[in-house]
ZARO-70649 format. One record per residue: residue number from 1; z, y, x negated of N, C-alpha, C in turn. Coordinates in steps of 0.001 Angstrom, whole numbers. Atoms other than C-alpha are relative to their C-alpha. Layout:
BEGIN
REC  num      n_w      n_v      n_u     ca_w     ca_v     ca_u      c_w      c_v      c_u
REC  NUM        Z        Y        X        Z        Y        X        Z        Y        X
...
***
This chain:
BEGIN
REC  num      n_w      n_v      n_u     ca_w     ca_v     ca_u      c_w      c_v      c_u
REC    1     1131      356      484   -32521    18059     1124       66    -1004      457
REC    2      179     1520     -575   -33726    14818     1988      398    -1185    -1158
REC    3      210     1603      527   -33057    11199      429     -268      173     -726
REC    4      984      929      133   -35362    10021    -2011     -138    -1416      571
REC    5      338     1386    -1053   -36702     6923      -18      914     -879    -1153
REC    6     -747     1627      604   -34651     3252    -1143    -1405     -427     -632
REC    7     1099      534      407   -37453     1177    -3060     -477     -372      962
REC    8      560      131    -1495   -37957     -653      989     -822      258     -236
REC    9      237     -817     -463   -38529     2291     2053    -1312      340     -361
REC   10     1062     -786      943   -40350     3727     -713    -1293     -979      365
REC   11     1328      952      502   -43087      828     -579     -358     -187     2368
REC   12      459     -144    -1994   -43086     1846     3866     -636      676      -72
REC   13      869     -991     -300   -44311     4638     3131    -1272      -96    -1079
REC   14     2159     -134     1073   -47741     3611      524      -43     -842     1376
REC   15      528      293    -1354   -47720     1284     4194     -956      812      804
REC   16     1371    -1145     -721   -48623     3591     6302     -181     1373     -101
REC   17     1112    -1227      964   -50140     6283     3724    -1324      120      609
REC   18     1083      -37     -180   -53219     5464     4779     -579     -101     1978
REC   19     -106      187    -1341   -52109     6156     9038      452     1775       58
REC   20      -55    -1153     -240   -52204     9992     8996     1156      130     1518
REC   21     -938      -17     -733   -49851     9633    12006      670      134     -451
REC   22     -404      618       73   -47953     7666    11555      908       57    -1256
REC   23      115     -332     1050   -47346     8723     7960     1149     1559     -162
REC   24     -438    -1604     -232   -46195    12589     9101     1134     -596      511
REC   25    -1599     -339     -913   -43244    10771    11897      493     -531    -1146
REC   26     -622      263     1018   -42263     8843     8552      996      873     -389
REC   27     -566     -736      973   -42067    11797     6614     1836     1058      969
REC   28     -440     -862     -893   -40435    13887     9545     1876     -575      567
REC   29    -1007     1014      117   -37684    10767    10430      722     -289     -496
REC   30     -599      647     1357   -36984     9968     6970     1105     1430     -116
REC   31     -279    -1262      876   -36385    14225     6215     1395      -45     1294
REC   32     -673     -310    -1075   -34398    14608     9833     1351     -796      194
REC   33    -1281      362      184   -32273    11756     9356      998      -76    -1661
REC   34     -843     -757     1310   -30988    12212     5966      341     1725       54
REC   35      -55    -1202      837   -30493    15660     6179     1009     -397     1696
REC   36    -1047      749     -766   -28188    14514     9657     1334     -834    -1011
REC   37     -375     1526      712   -26219    12014     7165      837     1643    -1134
REC   38    -1460     -774      813   -25188    15521     4811      744      599      649
REC   39     -783     -717     -325   -25033    17760     7215     1626     -330     1015
REC   40    -2034      342     -264   -21455    15542     8754      460     -678    -1007
REC   41     -553      505     1241   -20948    15044     5130      810    -1240     -352
REC   42      136     1507      922   -21598    11610     3900     -513     -204    -1217
REC   43      481        9     1890   -21793    10827      168    -1824     -232      219
REC   44      905      207      260   -24647    10852    -1250    -1613    -1490      159
REC   45     1452     1623     -365   -26528     7022    -1120      972     -437     1837
REC   46     -171      101    -1218   -24997     7505     2936    -1507     -627      937
REC   47     1585     -197     -373   -28860     7403     3563     -492    -1862       -9
REC   48      -98     1145      -50   -28881     4050     1997      899    -1574      285
REC   49    -1132     1352     -469   -25980     1934     3418     -701      384     1784
REC   50      202     -271    -1648   -27572     3839     7159    -1277     -959     -285
REC   51      770     1101     -101   -30714     1899     6573      259    -1120     -709
REC   52      520     1948      475   -29587    -1317     5034     1161     -252     1495
REC   53     -767      222     -825   -26880    -1063     8306    -1327     -578     1285
REC   54      834       71    -1104   -29530     -736    11136     -906    -1363     -406
REC   55      984     1075     1133   -31800    -3477     8577       55    -1108      597
REC   56     -803     1230      154   -29474    -6170     8245      275       49     2200
REC   57     -514      489    -1261   -28351    -5973    12482    -1580     -777      689
REC   58      836      721     -503   -32388    -7123    12930     -514    -1356     -908
REC   59      387     1001      735   -33153    -9390    10416     1216     -262     -860
REC   60     -598      382      -89   -29782   -10613     9386      665      762    -1510
REC   61      -19     -839     1160   -27642    -9704     6219     -632     -399    -1343
REC   62      359      -69     1034   -28690    -8371     2958     1000       29    -1040
REC   63    -1152    -1548      794   -27568    -5863      474    -1175      758    -1185
REC   64      673    -1020      233   -28970    -2928     -954     -906     -468    -1002
REC   65      993     -500      901   -30516    -3934    -3948     -916     -913      100
REC   66      574      913     -759   -32050    -6864    -1932     -635      425      621
REC   67      615     -706     -890   -33269    -4364      396    -1597      494      182
REC   68     1911      -48     -203   -36799    -3592     -842    -1183    -1078      105
REC   69      153      981     -218   -37362    -7158    -1231     -203     -540     1396
REC   70      272      773    -1697   -36756    -7721     2295    -1040     1022      733
REC   71      738    -1173    -1158   -38657    -4822     3886    -1288     -529     -232
REC   72     1596      876      337   -41693    -6053     2015     -283    -1063      335
REC   73      647     1569     -711   -41511    -9699     2750     -346      459     1887
REC   74      309      261    -1343   -41306    -8689     6368     -839      539      216
REC   75     1613     -841     -314   -44098    -6312     6509    -1033    -1290     -497
REC   76      525      698      529   -46161    -8743     4623      182    -1844      941
REC   77     -300      984     -897   -45112   -11880     6801     -572      886     1637
REC   78      137     -438    -1553   -45775    -9588    10302     1551     -444      327
REC   79     -874      221    -1129   -42339   -10040    11236      184     1169     -129
REC   80     -358    -1047      -85   -41853    -6588    11182    -1348     1009     -487
REC   81     1295    -1301      400   -44540    -3303    11382      517      910      -71
REC   82     -537    -1470      423   -44373      -19    10086      467      768      982
REC   83     -683    -1203      -22   -44156     1858    13086     1444     -569      562
REC   84    -1876      606     -255   -40852     -672    14047      856     1050     -555
REC   85    -1485     -480      862   -38970      313    11002      126     1449      280
REC   86      622    -1621     -578   -41078     3911    11513     1222      235     1174
REC   87    -1188     -277    -1072   -38652     4359    14421      695     -170      192
REC   88    -1702     -104     -333   -35455     3240    14068      817      977    -1491
REC   89     -580    -1044     1455   -35387     5824    10573      978      897      690
REC   90    -1378     -571     -354   -33613     7998    13048      459       16     1319
REC   91     -518      273    -1592   -32807     6660    16282     1663     -290     -116
REC   92    -1587      473      112   -29318     5344    14688      866      927     -722
REC   93     -903    -1084      863   -28238     8282    12892     1710      305     1075
REC   94     -574     -527     -534   -26531     9898    15481     1643    -1062      126
REC   95    -1269      551     -371   -24096     6816    16277      649     -959    -1537
REC   96     -820       99     1485   -23700     5887    12339      993      511     -193
REC   97    -1279    -1946      303   -22092     9531    12209     1161     -699      957
REC   98     -650       81    -1026   -20103     8621    15357     1139     -844    -1167
REC   99    -1458      556     1234   -18519     5549    12814      420      790    -1012
REC  100     -247       53     1102   -18479     6605     9723      764     1915     -392
REC  101     -943    -1254     -132   -17285    10612    10448      265      149     1471
REC  102      -31     -796    -1144   -15869    10927    13830      778     1055      545
REC  103     -305    -1064     -555   -15003    13568    15515     1410       41     1143
REC  104    -1237     -744     -621   -11584    15108    17291     1358    -1259      215
REC  105    -2300      834      -77    -7435    13282    18277     -225    -1271      275
REC  106     -933     1450    -1034    -5703     9679    19306     -560     -964     -982
REC  107       96     1496      221    -6274     6609    18396    -1328     -584     -588
REC  108     1101      373      852    -9633     5850    18366     -783      267    -1062
REC  109     1267    -1184     1746   -11278     8690    15958     1152    -1051    -1065
REC  110     -177      427      844    -7910     7897    14106       53    -1572     -724
REC  111      524     1138      673    -8740     3915    13518    -1495     -244     -829
REC  112     1040     -307      571   -12529     4891    13098      211      652    -1511
REC  113      120     -794     1093   -11492     6853     9979     1362    -1101     -429
REC  114     -586     1200      923    -8665     3590     8945     -874     -924     -172
REC  115     1226     1271       80   -12024     1388     9212     -250      508    -1648
REC  116     1102     -321     1227   -13628     4142     6206     1605      115     -763
REC  117    -1223      297     1551   -10236     4635     4269       -2    -1420     -547
REC  118     -881     1372      434    -9277     1012     3823    -1902     -253     -411
REC  119     1124      658      301   -13539      440     2861     -362     -930      510
REC  120      601     1784     -374   -14148    -2377     5370    -1368      662     1302
REC  121     1435     -311      194   -17866    -1436     5176     -812    -1086     1204
REC  122      366      832     -603   -18981    -4482     6888     -738     -206     1571
REC  123      -41       20    -1079   -18596    -3833    10245     -668     1798     1355
REC  124      817    -1689     -577   -20612     -359    10172     -596       29     1217
REC  125      821      738     -923   -23863    -2305    11553      111       84     1627
REC  126     -374      296    -1434   -22089    -3623    14765       41      515      833
REC  127     -689    -1534     -738   -20061     -502    15546    -1182      720       19
REC  128      881     -954     -442   -23436     1779    15393     -718     -691     1011
REC  129      511     -187    -1572   -25312     -436    17893      745     -299      870
REC  130    -1015     -351     -979   -22466     -632    19597     -114      750      957
REC  131      -45    -1644      304   -22235     3200    19476     -914       17     1180
REC  132     1825     -223     -495   -26160     2879    20560      -51     -829      659
REC  133      -53     1678    -1233   -26398     -450    22749     1198      422     1090
REC  134    -1134       -2     -675   -22995     -362    24614      999      667     -189
REC  135    -1105    -1509      552   -21379     3122    24083     1338     -499     1330
REC  136    -1005      163     -694   -19155     2386    27295     1332    -1162    -1491
REC  137     -956     1280     1519   -17367    -1236    24611      246     1086     -683
REC  138     -467      -63     2031   -17266     1063    21375     2049     -415      390
REC  139    -1311      392      424   -13212     1154    21743      312    -1238     -360
REC  140     -623     1139      430   -12934    -2104    22440    -1118     -602    -1236
REC  141      627     -148     1369   -15421    -2340    19747      599      -89    -1198
REC  142    -1495     -969     1909   -13134     -931    16808      793    -1022      137
REC  143    -1216      607     -231   -10422    -2393    18195     -376    -1456     -638
REC  144      575     1173      322   -11878    -5838    17753     -278        2    -1683
REC  145      102     -105     1778   -13016    -5214    14285     1123      144     -543
REC  146    -1410     -563      718    -9593    -3602    13122      691    -1046      289
REC  147     -841      661      153    -8123    -6790    14316     -464    -1382     -408
REC  148      814      870      550   -10518    -9659    13034      196     1334    -1618
REC  149     -261     -775     2200    -9762    -7277     9324     1760     -125     -341
REC  150    -1463      332      468    -5892    -7372    10163      799    -1383     -159
REC  151      -62     1328     -406    -5794   -10627    11406     -343     -816     -907
REC  152      853     1102      715    -7757   -12362     9182     -253      399    -2022
REC  153      130     -934     1679    -8034   -10888     5927      543      797     -776
REC  154    -1197     -584      330    -5347    -8509     5725     1159     -138     -638
REC  155    -1036     1691     -427    -2768   -11244     6745     -138     -940     -657
REC  156       31     1639      403    -4272   -14072     6851     -606      -54    -1348
REC  157      615      378     1161    -5904   -13518     3370    -1076     -748     -129
REC  158     1451      950      184    -9098   -15145     4398    -1147     1260     -484
REC  159      260    -1309      964   -11328   -13437     1952    -1835      655      417
REC  160     1847     -567     -141   -14446   -10490     3161     -975     -986     -149
REC  161     1438      834       64   -17131   -12605     2004     -182     -722     1152
REC  162      293     1537     -990   -16568   -15619     4551     -581     1217     1063
REC  163      489     -142     -712   -17859   -12752     7060     -505      911      169
REC  164     1037     -966      -52   -20387   -10612     5455    -1707     -450      511
REC  165     1339      505    -1121   -23278   -12504     7425      184     -330     1320
REC  166      387       41    -1159   -21889   -12606    10562      421     1167      947
REC  167      313     -735     -535   -21325    -9366    11189    -1379     1116      -19
REC  168     1697     -180     -732   -25017    -8586    11144     -873     -828      593
REC  169      220     1069     -941   -25803   -11360    13287     1296      812     1131
REC  170     -512     -628     -748   -23154    -9710    15773     -274     1137      -59
REC  171      722    -1729     -370   -24924    -6205    15376    -1568    -1081      145
REC  172     1853      512     -281   -28744    -8328    16097      517     -104     1714
REC  173     -517       34    -1793   -26544    -9603    19437     -103     1305      850
REC  174      207     -641    -1454   -25728    -6509    20650    -1449     1160       56
REC  175     1478    -1186     -677   -29263    -4679    19910     -915     -673      929
REC  176      924      337    -1299   -30590    -7326    21854      875     -222     1246
REC  177     -693       71    -1429   -28207    -6690    24724     1114     -906      314
REC  178    -1159     1009     -492   -25776    -9714    24329     1307      438     -758
REC  179     -928     -606      380   -23114    -7636    23711     1901     -985      133
REC  180    -1012     1244     -674   -20279   -10145    25493      -62     -811     -778
REC  181      351      431     1261   -21538   -12785    22999      268     -187    -1101
REC  182     -700     -496     1086   -20882   -10958    20024     1798      347      -91
REC  183    -1239     -159      -19   -17446   -10102    21306      537     -745      375
REC  184    -1037     1344      -77   -16485   -13750    21990      316     -830    -1087
REC  185       17     1053     1302   -17680   -15061    18521     1223      744     -820
REC  186     -617     -150      541   -15550   -12677    17021     1851     -446      -87
REC  187    -1263      720     -592   -12424   -13329    19183      382    -1299     -158
REC  188     -550     1045      733   -12985   -16874    17805      249     -261    -1005
REC  189     -240      -78     1820   -12882   -15933    14012     1230      274      -98
REC  190    -1537      -73     1200    -9296   -14890    14290      655     -890      253
REC  191    -1126     1256      -10    -6857   -16786    13855     1140      336      812
REC  192     -640      422    -1279    -4345   -18040    16346     1363     1484     -508
REC  193    -1399    -1330       12    -1441   -15975    17573     1376     -436    -1000
REC  194     -821      622     1360      705   -18066    15539      488      -67     -916
REC  195     -462     -515     1605     -124   -18035    12305     -761     1058      174
REC  196       -7    -1959      439    -1126   -14150    12595     1715     -275       44
REC  197    -1655      -92       94     2931   -14157    13560      557     -195    -1409
REC  198     -750      759     1467     4074   -16560    10817     -629      884    -1016
REC  199     -130     -998      890     1812   -14689     8454      851     1070     -419
REC  200        9    -1613     -485     2405   -11200     9696     1935     -269    -1009
REC  201    -1556     -233      639     6510   -12059     9121      540     -243    -1720
REC  202     -699      142     1293     6586   -13022     5299    -1304     1438     -442
REC  203     1590     -510      515     3141   -10423     4602      866      516     -849
REC  204     -725    -1029      511     3825    -7975     1591    -1444      849     -140
REC  205      792    -1629       57     2015    -4239     1672     -385      522    -1081
REC  206     -424     -378      603     1366    -3104    -1321    -1162     1755      609
REC  207      785    -1110     -353    -1778     -630     -356      430     1085     1107
REC  208    -1009    -1268    -1143     -371     2899     1011     -746      181     1056
REC  209      433      135     -831    -3341     2813     3168      124     -564     1145
REC  210      -90      670    -1407    -3445     -172     5195     1874      130      545
REC  211    -1188     -233    -1003      354      292     5888      672      573      512
REC  212      154    -1666     -955     -143     3652     7147     -527     -429     1287
REC  213      563      675    -1163    -2363     1572     9751      725     -550      739
REC  214     -758      712    -1601     -364    -1002    10702     1515     1098     -100
REC  215    -1169     -755     -432     3157     1226    11072     -672     1073     1187
REC  216     1128     -794    -1079      623     3727    13089     -566     -631     1197
REC  217     1040      865    -1207    -1352     1233    15519     1977    -1371      244
REC  218     -499     1873    -1131     2589    -1574    16182     1048     1837      330
REC  219    -1481     -977     -272     4903     2416    16373     -838      102     1790
REC  220      594     -104    -1550     4928     2904    20465     -325     1300      865
REC  221      397    -1115     -298     4399     6585    20373    -1351      378     -405
REC  222     1073      -63      -58      716     7065    20068     -383     2011      -85
REC  223      449    -1429     1158    -1356    10308    17784      114      385      771
REC  224      857     -598    -1179    -2709    11413    20952     1443      982      498
REC  225    -1175     -558     -995     1010    12102    22543     1212      906     -735
REC  226    -1150     -446     1085     2978    12937    19239     -163      996     -299
REC  227      365    -1344      410      815    15185    17940      162     -211    -1746
REC  228      105      200     1103     1150    13487    14575    -1136     -181     -721
REC  229      829      796      911    -1227    13410    12005      174     -690     -957
REC  230      -10      639      736    -1647    10446    10271      475      508    -1649
REC  231     -409     -106      953    -2620    12518     7151     1108      867     -182
REC  232     -760     -852      -19      617    14461     7208      836    -1260     -172
REC  233     -993      808     -367     2887    11434     6742     -316     -692     -981
REC  234      405      611     1585     3481     9860     3240      817    -1473      832
REC  235    -1034     1670       90     4641     5670     3112     1142     -298     -845
REC  236    -1379     -119       30     7834     5563     2891     1131    -1209     -444
REC  237     -315      704      633     9556     2645     1006     1678      268      315
REC  238     -929     -597     -568    13126     2612     2798     1107     -419    -1419
REC  239      -80      885     1016    14434      235     -218    -1070     1056    -1218
REC  240     1167     -867      706    13135     2671    -3147     -703     -644     -727
REC  241      620      538     1155    10415     1619    -5665      702      130    -1466
REC  242     -462     -588     1498    12544     4012    -8436      569    -1481      176
REC  243     -563      587     -289    14797     1407    -8110      214    -1651     -217
REC  244      676     1200      962    13268    -1831    -8541     -911      101    -1298
REC  245      797     -483     1135    10873      -31   -10765     1037      -84    -1761
REC  246     -459      309     1310    14045      223   -13497      842    -1390      111
REC  247     -189     1498      279    15134    -2939   -12679     -866     -724     -614
REC  248     1031     -270      684    12052    -4197   -13689     -471     -345    -1268
REC  249      494     -105     1281    11169    -2385   -16761     1308      728    -1095
REC  250     -698     -336     1114    14521    -2639   -18213      993     1422     -260
REC  251     -106    -1170      609    15646     1022   -17787     1741      614      755
REC  252    -1519     -115      352    18931     2360   -17764      343      127     1804
REC  253     -461       12    -1983    20510     2244   -13678      748     1591      102
REC  254     -440    -1016      -44    21005     5736   -12576     1509     -650     1422
REC  255    -1259      122     -485    24504     6058    -9966     -732     -275      976
REC  256      396      731     -777    22238     5912    -7283     -730    -1426      411
REC  257      840     1259      413    20323     2790    -8364      905    -1714      -60
REC  258    -1424     1097     -323    23896     1193    -8630      419     -442     1496
REC  259     -382     -200    -1901    24659     2349    -5036     -471    -1134      876
REC  260     1110      702     -380    21638      433    -4324     -122    -1636      -95
REC  261     -895     1537      553    22571    -2989    -6130      659     -203      973
REC  262    -1716      112     -951    25849    -2947    -4206     -440     -201      769
REC  263       36     -245    -1162    24879    -2050     -901    -1074    -1432      185
REC  264     1011     1305     -369    21884    -5162     -615     1248    -1232    -1082
REC  265    -1610     1040     -388    25095    -7236    -1819      -44     -835    -1110
REC  266      332      601     1442    24229    -7777    -5904      686      375     -651
REC  267     -851     -401      689    26519    -7702    -8477     -860      933    -1210
REC  268     1396     -956      795    25176    -4923   -11128     -425     -367    -1215
REC  269      447      966     1156    23221    -6360   -13877     1182      415    -1361
REC  270     -782     -174     1035    25682    -7261   -16255     -961      677    -1611
REC  271      478    -1364     1095    22640    -6297   -19146    -1682     -505      659
REC  272     1773     -227     -612    18931    -5351   -19069     -629    -1531      432
REC  273      691      746     -311    17364    -9123   -18464      365     -342      902
REC  274     -284     -246    -1196    19601    -9287   -15577     -431      313      802
REC  275      762     -895     -446    18282    -6349   -14402    -1580     -999      835
REC  276     1327      -40     -567    14701    -7328   -14545      303    -1343      232
REC  277       25      499    -1635    15183   -10542   -12292      342     -376      720
REC  278      169     -528    -1974    16739    -9472    -9960     -794     1329      360
REC  279      581     -685      -28    14231    -7089   -10402    -1348     -691     1196
REC  280      992      832      176    11448    -9324   -10247      622     -573     2478
REC  281     -530      717    -1257    13877   -10930    -6768     -246     1016      991
REC  282      719     -414     -907    13555    -8080    -5308    -1051      499      789
REC  283     1345     -636      -62     9709    -6856    -5663     -537     -542     1821
REC  284      505      233    -1094     8669    -8895    -2409      444      850      912
REC  285     -282     -370     -703    11021    -7581     -361     -231     1866       95
REC  286     1022    -1757      603     9622    -3721    -2084     -778      358     1096
REC  287     1520     -128     -190     6177    -4354     -653      289     -980     1737
REC  288      152      830     -979     7183    -6209     2704      -44     1104     1354
REC  289       96    -1107     -500     6034    -3984     5676     1356      346     1157
REC  290    -1407     -190     -882     9590    -4497     7159     1147     1171     -704
REC  291     -444     -935      553    10402    -2222     4250     -812     1714      -35
REC  292      995    -2040     -158     8262      957     4977      241      455     1065
REC  293      -83     -654    -1172     8476     3884     7549    -1298      676     -873
REC  294      147     -963       90     6326     6570     7742      824      862      293
REC  295    -1374    -1659     -201     8018    10209     7092     -596      793     -531
REC  296      488    -1451      458     6760    13573     6940      568      367    -1559
REC  297       11     -677     1727     6352    14504     3163     1542     1302     -642
REC  298    -1221     -843      246     9594    16979     2815      489     -715      373
REC  299    -1225      395      152    12184    14611     3644       11     -999     -853
REC  300      126     1103      766    11098    11959     1954      -40     -101    -1373
REC  301     -617     -743     1940    10726    13776    -1511     1111      548     -226
REC  302    -1222     -902      128    13852    15368     -947     1132    -1981     -376
REC  303     -981     1529     -135    15510    11042       24     -277     -635    -1559
REC  304      487      838      902    13935     9652    -3014      897    -1100     -703
REC  305     -950      996      171    16353     7065    -4418     1470      146      397
REC  306    -1962     -267     -326    19539     8223    -2641      753     -822      957
REC  307     -238     1051     -701    21745     5601    -1049     -696      316     1293
REC  308      911     1135    -1726    20396     3802     2693     1194     1467      513
REC  309     -926     -612     -438    23560     6114     3797    -1000     1534      415
REC  310      924    -1349      642    21822     9692     2640    -1323      501      852
REC  311      919     -288      -43    18249     8984     3078     -146     -258     1736
REC  312      374      206    -1270    18393     7693     6866      448     1349      872
REC  313     -420    -1632     -814    19337    11500     7667    -1313      634      268
REC  314      739       21     -680    16204    11861     7533    -1289     -472      593
REC  315     1358      540     -310    14217    10065     9222      365      232     2035
REC  316     -239     -128    -1518    16200    10898    12702     -679     1149      416
REC  317      767    -1400     -414    13832    14313    13232    -1132     -958       17
REC  318     1521      -77     -257    10826    12211    12823     -633     -248     1289
REC  319      597      290    -1470     7959    11924    15645     -605    -2144      423
REC  320       11     1322     -627     7522     8504    15229     1196     -508       82
REC  321    -1020      837     -894     9828     5686    17484      405     -355    -2073
REC  322     -807      341     1018     9763     3273    14121      549      268     -998
REC  323     -276     -851      817    10546     5758    11817     1444      -66      208
REC  324    -1325     -777     -348    13810     7488    13942      714    -1137      217
REC  325    -1184      939     -912    15177     4052    15261      726     -482    -2070
REC  326    -1023      280      822    16255     3455    11331     1652     1068     -499
REC  327    -1575    -1119      569    18492     6687    11196     1240     -993      794
REC  328    -1308      499      -66    20872     3842    13568      252     -984     -507
REC  329     -744     1371      914    21186      882    10771     1054      819       90
REC  330     -853     -463      890    24123      731     9579      559     -603    -1521
REC  331      493      302     1333    22940     -728     6275    -1181     -405      -76
REC  332     1198      875      764    19927    -2012     4371     -555     -367     -735
REC  333     -244     1045     1108    19642    -5043     2847    -1044    -1026      435
REC  334     1057     1289      611    16999    -8261     2212      303    -1203     1643
REC  335      132      738    -1375    18027    -9828     5873     -658     1335     1009
REC  336     1269    -1217     -969    17235    -6688     7911    -1495      287     -622
REC  337     1090      -52       37    14125    -6367     5971    -1107     -782      678
REC  338      355     1236     -341    13499    -9504     7183     -288     -181     1553
REC  339      -21     -559    -1253    14457    -9122    10409     -619     1225      565
REC  340     1246     -912     -749    12721    -6131    11358    -1334     -141      -72
REC  341     1894      719     -647     8950    -7569    10284      317    -1145      818
REC  342     -399     1225    -1383    10195   -10642    12899     -318      810      690
REC  343     -300    -1246    -1088    10253    -7520    15092    -1005      333      488
REC  344     1795     -622     -488     6962    -6340    14022     -867     -552      339
REC  345     1300     1466      143     5212   -10033    14046      -98     -178      816
REC  346      -46      115    -1228     6269   -10166    17355    -1016      657      608
REC  347      224    -1108     -640     4841    -6747    18532    -1848      138     -692
REC  348     1534      361      479     1943    -7314    16076    -1228     -345      888
REC  349     1059     1683     -976       23   -10662    18347     -735     1221     1302
REC  350      418     -602    -1328     -106    -8028    20954     -994     1670     -389
REC  351     1080    -1682      284    -1480    -4630    18992    -1759     -692     -437
REC  352     1160      118      208    -4285    -6524    17261     -927    -1212     1237
REC  353      113     1626    -1074    -4940    -9356    19990    -1556       17     -287
REC  354     1793     1189     -464    -7914   -11931    20658     -532      916      802
***
């Protein structure tokens, strides 16, 4: 069923109703686009998001709330004509779906899925324009969008609102055929390799979705060559969360938890308060990407809070190299977590490159 027109487009329907041919074209294009989005399995508000993406690529940053006003203003000021808006309604839907609901397997498809899993919607209009107007450069554009997100926002801790007006501007450049200029500007906004490497070496990642993306892209084995389906693996904390939680919340320590504390080089806390202090000290290390891996669910759930010597036996048969390599470690402590993350940081500048 066709989606109900968003405010600004509803007003457009009023504007075009006196032109029977244009009005019929508007209804046909609207229904076609809405049906395509629905068939692709996108949520009910996707028509609003789609219209905002293509409108912003032409007229700059806006919001769904303001879209009605900006459409009406553009019509009244003659910056836009009804026929042009009507033509846009169905022109970009296939490209928008390619961005939001990618098909196939491999790293490009998984990168696009990660953009959606991570709710990174700001680049949707830009990527839609690339797919429609510069399709051969689509993989490069996806790589750039993720690089800006990972380098500047996830690791560099720059607020995402810093770029909310930039993405529509870059989409507009692509729409005008100036994709090279857009690519250059995106690269110029990225933090330096030195700053990224330094920030990455100390970064903590609590979000499972973000950690899964980072670990997948850092791994030398590609999705397409390994046959690994990222949604079939869990994010694994090597130093277990349960050990740190017991300390933080002053719970009774199991024998496995005591083994971990000893292997990390600490004395068993004499009091719950001492345990809480140790838990706070360990928390940042728990969430460092150097303490995380991708692991198939079965061995992950078997391992739980077992000692590292037991847990690492579940790593040796894993398809991803970063996980498999853990089976060769002799011990797991804070120094090794830091060292592994520094090794990852050196590689990260090449994966999410400028």
